[in-house]
C-alpha positions as CSV (number, residue, x, y, z in Angstrom):
1,M,6.1,-29.3,-10.4
2,L,3.9,-28.8,-7.7
3,I,4.0,-32.3,-6.4
4,Y,7.4,-32.5,-5.9
5,V,7.8,-28.9,-4.1
6,L,4.8,-29.5,-1.7
7,G,5.1,-33.8,-1.4
8,N,8.4,-35.0,-2.0
9,R,11.1,-31.6,-1.0
10,P,9.9,-28.1,0.0
11,D,13.3,-27.8,1.3
12,E,14.9,-27.7,-1.2
13,F,12.8,-24.5,-2.3
14,G,13.5,-23.6,1.1
15,I,9.9,-23.5,1.8
16,V,8.7,-24.4,5.1
17,P,4.9,-25.9,5.3
18,D,2.7,-25.4,8.6
19,K,2.0,-28.2,10.8
20,D,-1.0,-29.1,8.0
21,G,0.9,-29.2,5.4
22,F,0.4,-25.8,3.8
23,V,2.0,-23.0,2.0
24,T,1.2,-20.1,1.2
25,F,0.5,-19.0,-2.5
26,K,2.5,-16.3,-2.1
27,E,5.7,-18.1,-0.7
28,L,5.3,-20.9,-3.5
29,L,5.3,-18.5,-6.5
30,Q,8.1,-16.8,-4.6
31,A,10.0,-20.3,-5.0
32,L,8.9,-21.1,-8.3
33,H,9.8,-18.0,-9.8
34,E,13.6,-18.3,-8.5
35,E,13.8,-21.8,-11.1
36,D,14.7,-21.6,-14.4
37,G,12.3,-21.7,-16.7
38,W,9.0,-21.0,-14.0
39,H,9.1,-17.5,-14.0
40,Y,5.9,-17.3,-16.0
41,V,4.3,-19.1,-13.6
42,R,0.9,-17.1,-11.6
43,R,-1.6,-18.0,-9.2
44,S,-3.8,-18.3,-13.0
45,H,-1.6,-20.8,-14.1
46,I,-2.2,-22.9,-10.3
47,N,-5.6,-22.4,-10.4
48,E,-5.8,-24.3,-13.9
49,V,-4.1,-27.2,-12.3
50,L,-6.5,-27.0,-9.1
51,L,-9.6,-27.3,-11.6
52,G,-8.0,-29.8,-13.8
53,K,-7.8,-33.4,-13.6
54,D,-5.4,-33.7,-10.5
55,R,-7.5,-31.5,-8.5
56,S,-8.2,-34.1,-5.9
57,L,-4.4,-34.5,-5.2
58,F,-4.2,-31.0,-4.3
59,Q,-6.5,-28.9,-1.5
60,A,-6.8,-25.4,-1.4
61,D,-7.8,-22.0,0.3
62,E,-7.8,-18.5,-1.1
63,K,-4.8,-18.1,0.3
64,R,-2.9,-21.9,1.2
65,I,-2.7,-25.0,-1.0
66,M,-1.4,-28.1,0.0
67,V,-0.8,-32.1,-1.3
68,F,-1.8,-34.5,-0.2
69,D,0.8,-37.8,-1.2
70,R,3.7,-36.3,1.5
71,Q,6.7,-37.7,1.8
72,W,8.2,-35.9,4.3
73,R,7.5,-35.7,8.4
74,M,7.9,-32.8,10.4
75,D,7.9,-33.1,14.2
76,H,8.7,-30.0,16.9
77,E,9.4,-31.9,19.2
78,V,11.9,-34.6,18.4
79,A,15.8,-31.9,18.5
80,S,17.8,-32.9,15.7
81,Q,21.8,-34.5,16.7
82,P,24.2,-33.4,15.9
83,V,23.7,-30.4,14.8
84,P,25.8,-28.5,11.9
85,K,28.6,-26.1,13.8
86,I,27.3,-23.3,12.1
87,L,24.3,-22.4,10.7
88,F,23.5,-19.4,8.2
89,A,20.4,-17.1,9.2
90,P,19.1,-14.4,7.1
91,V,17.8,-11.5,8.4
92,R,16.0,-8.0,6.7
93,R,18.2,-5.1,7.1
94,K,15.4,-3.0,9.6
95,A,15.6,-6.1,12.3
96,H,19.6,-7.1,12.1
97,P,19.9,-4.4,15.4
98,V,17.0,-5.9,17.3
99,V,18.5,-9.1,16.4
100,M,21.9,-8.5,17.2
101,E,20.6,-7.4,20.6
102,K,17.9,-9.4,21.1
103,G,18.6,-12.3,19.3
104,L,15.9,-14.4,16.7
105,R,12.8,-14.4,18.1
106,P,10.4,-15.6,15.2
107,G,7.0,-15.6,17.1
108,E,5.3,-17.6,18.6
109,G,3.7,-20.6,16.7
110,H,6.4,-19.9,14.3
111,H,10.3,-21.6,13.8
112,Q,13.5,-20.3,12.7
113,V,15.0,-20.9,9.5
114,L,18.2,-21.8,9.4
115,C,20.8,-23.4,7.0
116,A,23.8,-25.3,6.3
117,D,24.2,-23.5,3.0
118,K,24.6,-19.6,2.4
119,D,23.6,-19.6,-1.0
120,M,20.0,-21.1,0.3
121,A,19.8,-19.3,3.6
122,L,20.5,-15.7,0.7
123,R,17.8,-17.6,-1.7
124,I,14.9,-17.5,1.5
125,G,16.7,-13.7,2.9
126,K,15.3,-12.5,-0.5
127,R,12.8,-12.9,-0.1
128,R,11.4,-10.7,1.9
129,D,14.5,-8.2,2.0
130,Q,16.9,-7.8,-1.7
131,K,19.9,-7.0,0.4
132,P,18.9,-8.8,3.6
133,V,21.7,-10.0,6.2
134,L,23.2,-12.8,6.8
135,L,24.2,-14.2,9.9
136,E,26.0,-17.4,11.4
137,I,24.4,-19.1,14.0
138,L,26.7,-20.7,16.9
139,A,24.0,-24.3,16.7
140,S,26.7,-26.5,18.6
141,A,27.0,-24.4,21.1
142,A,23.4,-23.5,21.3
143,A,22.5,-26.8,21.1
144,G,24.9,-27.4,24.6
145,K,23.3,-25.2,26.2
146,G,19.6,-26.4,25.4
147,V,18.5,-24.6,22.4
148,S,16.2,-27.5,20.5
149,F,16.9,-27.6,16.4
150,Q,14.8,-29.8,14.3
151,A,16.1,-30.9,11.1
152,F,14.1,-30.2,7.8
153,G,15.1,-31.9,4.7
154,K,18.3,-29.3,3.6
155,L,17.0,-26.3,6.3
156,F,17.2,-26.4,10.1
157,L,13.6,-25.3,12.4
158,A,14.8,-23.5,16.5
159,P,12.7,-22.0,18.1
160,F,14.4,-19.5,19.5
161,I,18.2,-18.3,19.2
162,P,20.1,-16.2,22.4
163,A,22.0,-13.3,20.4
164,E,25.5,-14.5,22.7
165,F,24.8,-17.3,19.3
166,I,24.4,-15.0,17.1
167,S,27.6,-13.1,14.8
168,G,27.0,-11.3,11.9
169,P,28.5,-7.9,10.5
170,P,27.9,-4.5,11.7
171,V,25.2,-2.9,11.7
172,S,25.1,-0.7,8.9
173,Q,25.2,3.6,9.3
174,E,22.3,3.8,7.4
175,I,20.1,1.8,9.4
176,L,21.8,3.4,12.9
177,E,19.5,6.9,11.0
178,S,17.2,5.8,10.1
179,L,16.4,4.4,13.2
180,K,17.6,7.4,15.4
181,E,15.3,9.2,13.0
182,A,11.6,7.1,13.4
183,K,13.0,7.9,17.4
184,E,13.0,11.3,17.3
185,K,9.9,11.3,15.2
186,K,8.1,8.6,18.0
187,E,9.1,11.3,21.0
188,L,7.5,14.0,18.8
189,L,4.5,12.4,18.8
190,K,4.4,10.9,21.4
191,P,1.8,13.4,24.1
192,K,2.7,16.2,26.1
193,P,2.3,15.0,29.5
194,S,-0.3,16.9,30.9
195,D,0.0,19.3,33.9
196,F,-2.9,18.1,36.5
197,A,-3.6,15.1,38.2
198,P,-6.4,12.3,37.3
199,G,-9.4,13.3,38.3
200,T,-8.7,17.1,38.3
201,F,-9.3,19.5,35.4
202,P,-8.4,23.5,34.8
203,L,-10.9,25.7,35.3
204,D,-11.8,27.5,32.3
205,A,-14.0,31.0,32.9
206,A,-15.5,31.6,29.6
207,R,-17.3,28.8,30.4
208,D,-18.7,30.1,33.5
209,P,-22.5,29.2,34.0
210,D,-22.8,32.8,35.7
211,P,-22.4,35.3,33.4
212,R,-21.9,38.6,36.2
213,R,-18.1,35.7,36.5
214,R,-17.3,36.2,32.6
215,T,-16.7,39.7,33.3
216,K,-12.7,40.3,32.0
217,G,-10.8,43.3,33.5
218,K,-14.0,45.1,35.9
219,K,-14.6,45.1,38.8
220,Q,-17.6,43.7,40.3
221,K,-20.4,45.9,41.4
222,S,-21.4,45.4,45.3
223,W,-25.0,45.5,46.3
224,K,-24.9,48.6,47.3
225,E,-24.6,49.7,43.9
226,N,-27.6,47.6,42.3
227,A,-29.4,49.1,44.8
228,R,-28.5,52.5,43.9
229,K,-29.4,51.6,40.0
230,M,-32.8,50.4,40.9
231,R,-33.7,53.3,42.9
232,R,-32.8,56.1,40.1
233,H,-34.7,54.2,37.4
234,K,-37.6,54.9,39.2
235,Q,-37.4,58.2,39.8
């Protein structure tokens, strides 16, 4: 099973290995648990394989695993043609408003995973959100405007999808309210601007090194009054 998932058809399980062929144990276990009869698998079972007679077939570190004999290849520099008219992308509910406004931006060094099949898109989305939002991507129109798509088995990868090519349900009222609350909370925690210009500081009379100037509510005595007081003491 590990050889098939990692080396033959990772796309059938909604998995996209990195450029070196590695898949995280977390993602691998998520995919296996979605398969009938494989719900019981834990990291300890995989470790047993890595310590057994077939250990030379794999390479692993603390977080990732790969198989040496791979029947698939990935080249992000080669665009796929043709591209389906519509593809599907799952997003987390909290990310839904941002995606609709700014597009799908998977981050530097990563690609957005898209699916021609709705069920596969939901399967991938549920790994990060129990109720993901399913968006429609106008893939052929985006490709016509220069967006690059790469086929990886049953999956498609894209570095970025502009918002103009994304269609989906309206953002739920619940998410809008939670975003509003988060924004208000952020404003409350935001430090208030200082009344003083940069390079200035407030004067605190209590910190005056001259104790005579720290007397509050009393008029400072003149030198004549101090002189009279000293003469009276001498007499």
